[in-house]
C-alpha positions in Angstrom: -107.4 113.1 190.8 -105.7 109.8 191.7 -107.8 109.4 194.8 -111.0 110.1 192.8 -110.0 107.5 190.2 -109.3 104.9 192.9 -112.6 105.7 194.6 -114.5 105.2 191.4 -112.7 101.9 190.9 -113.8 100.7 194.4 -117.4 101.6 193.5 -117.1 99.7 190.2 -115.8 96.7 192.0 -118.4 96.8 194.7 -121.1 97.1 192.0 -119.8 94.1 190.2 -119.8 92.3 193.5 -123.6 92.9 193.8 -123.7 96.2 195.8 -126.1 98.3 193.8 -125.8 101.1 196.3 -122.2 101.6 195.1 -123.4 102.3 191.6 -125.9 104.8 193.0 -123.0 106.6 194.4 -121.4 106.8 190.9 -124.8 108.1 189.6 -124.9 110.8 192.3 -121.4 111.8 191.6 -121.6 112.2 187.9 -125.2 112.7 186.9 -125.0 116.5 187.1 -121.9 116.7 184.8 -123.4 114.1 182.3 -126.7 115.9 182.2 -125.0 119.2 181.4 -122.9 117.5 178.7 -126.0 115.9 177.1 -127.9 119.1 177.4 -125.3 120.9 175.3 -125.2 118.0 172.8 -128.9 117.9 172.1 -130.1 121.4 173.2 -133.1 120.0 175.0 -133.5 119.5 178.7 -136.3 117.0 178.5 -134.4 114.9 176.0 -131.2 115.2 177.9 -133.0 113.7 180.9 -134.0 110.7 178.8 -130.5 110.3 177.4 -129.1 110.5 180.9 -131.1 107.5 181.9 -129.9 105.7 178.8 -126.3 106.5 179.6 -126.4 105.2 183.1 -128.4 102.1 182.0 -125.8 101.4 179.3 -123.0 102.0 181.9 -124.5 99.6 184.3 -125.0 96.9 181.7 -121.5 97.4 180.3 -119.7 97.7 183.6 -117.8 94.5 183.1 -116.2 96.1 180.1 -114.7 98.9 182.1 -111.0 98.0 182.2 -109.7 100.9 184.3 -107.3 101.9 181.5 -108.9 105.3 181.5 -110.7 107.1 184.3 -114.4 106.1 185.0 -115.3 109.7 184.1 -113.8 109.4 180.6 -115.4 106.1 180.1 -118.8 107.5 181.2 -118.5 110.6 179.0 -117.8 108.3 176.1 -121.0 106.4 176.7 -123.0 109.6 177.0 -121.5 111.1 173.9 -122.3 107.9 171.9 -125.8 107.8 173.3 -126.3 111.4 172.1 -124.8 110.8 168.7 -126.8 107.7 168.2 -130.0 109.6 169.0 -129.1 112.5 166.7 -128.2 110.2 163.8 -131.4 108.2 164.2 -133.9 110.9 164.9 -132.2 114.1 163.6 -130.1 113.1 160.7 -130.0 116.6 159.3 -127.9 117.6 162.3 -125.1 115.2 161.3 -125.2 115.5 157.6 -121.9 117.4 157.6 -118.7 115.4 157.3 -115.0 116.3 157.4 -114.9 116.9 153.6 -117.6 119.5 153.7 -116.1 121.2 156.8 -112.7 121.1 155.2 -114.0 122.9 152.2 -115.5 125.5 154.5 -112.2 125.9 156.4 -110.3 126.4 153.2 -112.6 129.4 152.4 -112.0 131.1 155.7 -108.7 132.2 157.1 -108.4 131.2 160.8 -106.6 133.2 163.4 -103.9 131.0 164.9 -104.2 132.7 168.3 -107.9 132.1 168.4 -108.1 128.6 167.3 -105.5 127.5 169.8 -107.2 129.1 172.7 -110.0 127.6 174.7 -113.2 129.5 174.1 -114.1 130.3 177.6 -111.0 132.5 178.1 -111.7 134.8 175.2 -114.8 136.7 176.0 -116.9 138.6 178.5 -120.1 137.0 180.0 -122.1 138.5 177.2 -119.7 136.9 174.7 -120.0 133.5 176.4 -123.7 133.5 175.8 -122.9 134.1 172.1 -120.3 131.3 172.2 -123.0 128.9 173.5 -125.4 129.9 170.8 -122.6 129.5 168.2 -121.6 126.1 169.6 -125.3 125.0 169.4 -125.3 125.6 165.7 -122.1 123.6 165.0 -122.3 120.2 163.2 -122.6 117.7 166.0 -119.2 116.1 165.4 -117.5 119.4 165.9 -119.8 120.4 168.7 -118.9 117.4 170.6 -115.1 118.0 170.6 -115.5 121.7 171.5 -117.8 120.8 174.4 -115.5 118.0 175.7 -112.3 120.1 175.3 -113.3 123.7 176.0 -116.3 123.3 178.2 -115.6 120.0 180.1 -111.9 120.5 180.2 -110.8 117.1 178.9 -107.3 116.7 177.5 -106.9 116.0 173.8 -106.0 112.4 174.6 -109.2 112.0 176.6 -111.3 113.7 174.0 -109.9 111.3 171.4 -110.7 108.4 173.6 -114.3 109.6 174.3 -115.2 110.3 170.6 -113.2 107.3 169.2 -111.0 109.3 166.9 -107.3 110.0 166.6 -105.7 112.9 168.2 -104.9 114.6 164.9 -108.6 114.2 163.9 -109.6 115.8 167.2 -107.2 118.7 166.7 -108.5 119.2 163.2 -112.2 119.2 164.3 -111.4 121.5 167.2 -109.5 123.9 165.0 -112.4 124.1 162.6 -115.0 124.3 165.2 -113.3 127.2 167.0 -112.8 128.9 163.6 -116.5 128.6 162.8 -117.4 130.0 166.2 -114.9 132.8 165.8 -116.6 133.8 162.5 -120.0 133.8 164.2 -118.6 136.0 167.0 -116.8 138.4 164.6 -120.1 138.9 162.7 -121.9 139.5 166.0 -119.4 142.2 167.2 -119.3 143.9 163.8 -123.1 144.1 163.8 -123.1 145.3 167.4 -120.5 148.0 166.6 -122.5 149.1 163.6 -125.7 149.5 165.7 -123.9 151.6 168.2 -122.8 154.0 165.5 -126.3 154.5 164.2 
């Protein structure tokens, strides 16, 4: 991890010194991860490709602003997440019409399972269940989808997720809790229906 961070810093310094090939190495290193992240954010491969280009263009233009306080990966994911959120707010406002107040009201109606909401989603289910998880995540309000993807899919720490989305750690925990809860309700309904169909 430390070696990777130092390597990235070397590439950043080389790019700022005029070596564009160094930036190409960063693109090669991270474009796969960033594309998958964007694809999960916007649920459209073609659009994710466009946003991927925007992400690296913004990163290149803003490279002087990279202080090295966080890893280059965290910084890049923050740019990608912001690019996706800006697109969704501009072109698909209905996908971000939910806010914490609305989701809080929903959370008050449902009773979460403490064991579930504190467990990363990928460790909970079979492969079939993982497909249902992905479908449930796709339906989440984008602010909640982003923290679930970053924490449970990409594996960032809570501190890193807070840095990426520009929120406090308590806010991230709250969004993650609610998001996992909503996904749990979707999965519970699915397995109830599946069990009922088997008994027919």
